[in-house]
N, C-alpha and C positions, 0 to 999 in steps of 0.2 A: 355309635360314637358321633359325637358332634365335633367336627374339626374346626368349625368357625366359632369364634367367640362373639358374643353379642356386644356390639358397640352402641353406646348411647349417643344420640344426636347432641350437638352442642346446645347447651342451654344459655350460654352467655356469649356476648360479642366482645372481642378484644378491642378496647378503645384506646390502648396505649399509642398506636400510630396516629390516631386522630388527635389525641392530646399533644403529641409532639408537633404536629402540624399547626395546631392552634397556638402553641407557645412561640413557634418560629414566626407566624404571622403577627402575633402581638409585638414581638421584638422589632420586626421590620416596621410596623406601624409607629411605634414609639420613636425609632430612629428617624423615620421620614418626617414626622411632624415636628420634631425638635430641629431638624436641619432646615425646614422651610421657614422658620421664624428668624428673619435676618434684619429686621428694622422696619422703618417706615416705608410704605409703598408709595413711590412717586412715578410719574410718567416722564422719563428722561428723554432728551432729544437724541436723534440718531446721528451716528458718525460713520465714516467709511471704515475706520479701524479703531480699536480701543485696546488699551493696555491694562492688564489687571495688576493692581497693587495689593494683592492678597497677602499681607503680612499680619501677624498677630497683633502688632503694635499700632496698626493703622487706625486712625480716628476718622469716623465718618460724620460729616456735617451735612444735614439734609435741609433743604428749603422746599416746603410743600407749596401747593397751588395757592393757598391763602396767605403765604408769606411767613408762616411760623417756622422758626429755626430750631433744629434738633441737633444735639451732640450725641452721637450714637443713636439711642432711641428716646432720649430725655429732652423735653422742650426747654429751651433756654432763651434768654434775651441776648443781645449782642454783647453787653457788658459782662454777663455771666459766662458767655462763650469765651471771651477774651481772657477772663481770669482763670477759667478752667484750662484753657490752652497754655497759659503761662505756667500753671502748676504741673501739667504734663511735660512741658519743655524743661522744667527744672529737674525732673526725674530722668527723662530721656531726651537729650538735646536735639537729636536728629530724627524725630518720629515723623512719618508721612501722614498727610491729611488728604482725604478724598472728599470733594464737595459734590453732592447730588442735588441738582435743582430741577424742579418740575418745569416742563417747557412753557407752561403758562404763568409761572411765578414772575414776580416783578424783578426786572433786571437790577434795579437799585438795591433791592434786598440782598441779592447775590453779591453785589459790589461791596456792601457793608460787611459781609462775611469775609470777602477777600481782603478788605482793608484791615479787619481785625486780625487775620492771619499774618498780614504784613507787619502790623505793629508788634506782634509777638515775635516775629522773626522766623517764621516757618519757611524753610527752603524747599522741602519736598511737598509739592502741592499738585493734586490731580483733579480733573473734572470728569465725572462719570457720564457716559453716553451709551446708547445702544448701537449695535452694528446695523448698518443699512442692509436691508434684505435685497438680494439680487445679485 
């Protein structure tokens, strides 16, 4: 009598756990790459402390090192900036604006942006800086 039955060795590898891991890594990669795209990269000056105005209605105005002005991520002139800010103010009268200026950008260009915000009547205005290390 033969008490033991003969078993066949496995011919196939179960790849389901490997596919699950691949799908999870793909989802993490997609989430991380979309979260990393936040606008124009500028080298902002450092400050001792900074306050975050992370509201969904916050408009970001960026002045890069060459003096180009961006509203969110779209390049604009000062006149276009002022007209778009007026249209935003008509919809949301009390929306905050954050200005990010590169530390080597022209001071006069940042003043033009501040003057445009003043002509529109924006009362919630912030300047972005990095925290000082140490």
